[in-house]
N, C-alpha and C positions, 0 to 999 in steps of 0.2 A: 724724768717722767717715765713711769712704767707703762708698758703696753697694756691697753685694756684687755681683759680676758675675752677671748673669742675674736680678737683682731687677726688680720692676715699674718702679721709678724708673729704674734703669739702662737697661732696654729702652726706656722712653719717651724718655729723653734721647738714646740712640743713634739713634733714629728721626729726631730733629731734627738731630743732628750729621752726618748723611749729606751735607749740602751745606754749602758755605762760609757762605752766608747763615744757615743753621740753626745752625751752630757759633757764629757771631758773636751771633746772637739769644739763644741759650742762655747764653753768657758774660755778655752785658749784663744779661739778666733775673736771673741768679743773683747777679751783682754788686750790682744795685740792691736786690733782695729781701734779700740778706744784710746790706747796709749799713743798710737801713731797720730790720731786726730788731735789729742790733747797736746802732744809735743809740737805738732805743726802750728797749732793755735798759739802756744806759748812763744814760739819763734816770732810770730806776727804781732804779738801784744805791743811791743814798743813802736811799731809802725802804725800810721793811720790806716784804719780799715777794720775788718771784722775779726780781729784776733781773739777777743774775749768771747765773741759769739761762736767761734770755732772751738774754743776750749769747752764751752758749755755743751756744744754738740757732742764732743768726745765724752763728756760726763753723762750725757743722755744715752750714748751707746753703752757705756759701762753699766748704767742703771737697768739695762735689759737683763743683766745677770747678777749684779751685786746690790745687796740691800743698802749698804753704806752709801753707795753712789746715788741710789734713789732718794735716800734721806737728804743727802747733801744737795742734790739737784732741786728737791722741793724747797729746802731752806733758802737756797740762793734765789730761786724764782720768787719766793715770798718777799725777801728783802728787796730785790730789784723792783718788784711791784709796789711795795710800800714806799720806797724812795721816789719812784715815778709819780705816785699819787701825791706825796708831800710836795715834790717839786712843782707839780701842776697847780697846786694851791697857792704858791708863792707869787709875789708881785713881780712886775717887769724889771725893777732894778736888780733884784737878785738873779733873775733869769739872764739878764744881760751880763752881769758879773760872772756867772758860771760859764756863759758862752765865751767871754773874753779869756777867762782862765783856761778853758779847754783849747781855744785857739793858740794861746801862748804856749801851752804844753806841747801841742802838735808841732808848732814851729821849732821849739827847742829840741824835740825828738828828731825832727828832720835835720836840723843843723848838726846835732851830735852824730847822727847816722851818716850824714854827708862827710863830715870831718873825719870820722873813723874809717870810712870807705875810700875817700879820695884825697885825704890830707887837706892842706889849706889852699890848694890851687883854685878850687871853685870860688872861694871867698875872695882871693886876690883878684880874680877875674871881674868881680862886681864891685871892687873897691873897698873891701872890708879886710883890715889887718887882723890876723888871728895869731 
């Protein structure tokens, strides 16, 4: 999502972009900050929580400077919005099925993460042979 013209962020960035050095500095800082946020979000994606939300926040940071990121951000937002609307129109059986599949996925990710982090000891402690 691009900053609206005249917003506080836009005015602040325009002040820095008045010089060639300022433009380069803004581009480098936005690139590095966006990359750091996207990388952090990607690390969190397999875990329950806001991983994808953080990735999209990094994409929004990049969209302050890069047209491709702005287009990608708008596309992703429209697809998520369309899916949310479609899902909201579905009946309860499909909603329950999606909720159960999501729950099973989260349990599987937690189990794999636990196994890779601690080995099979936590599973033996609760009586599961791995």
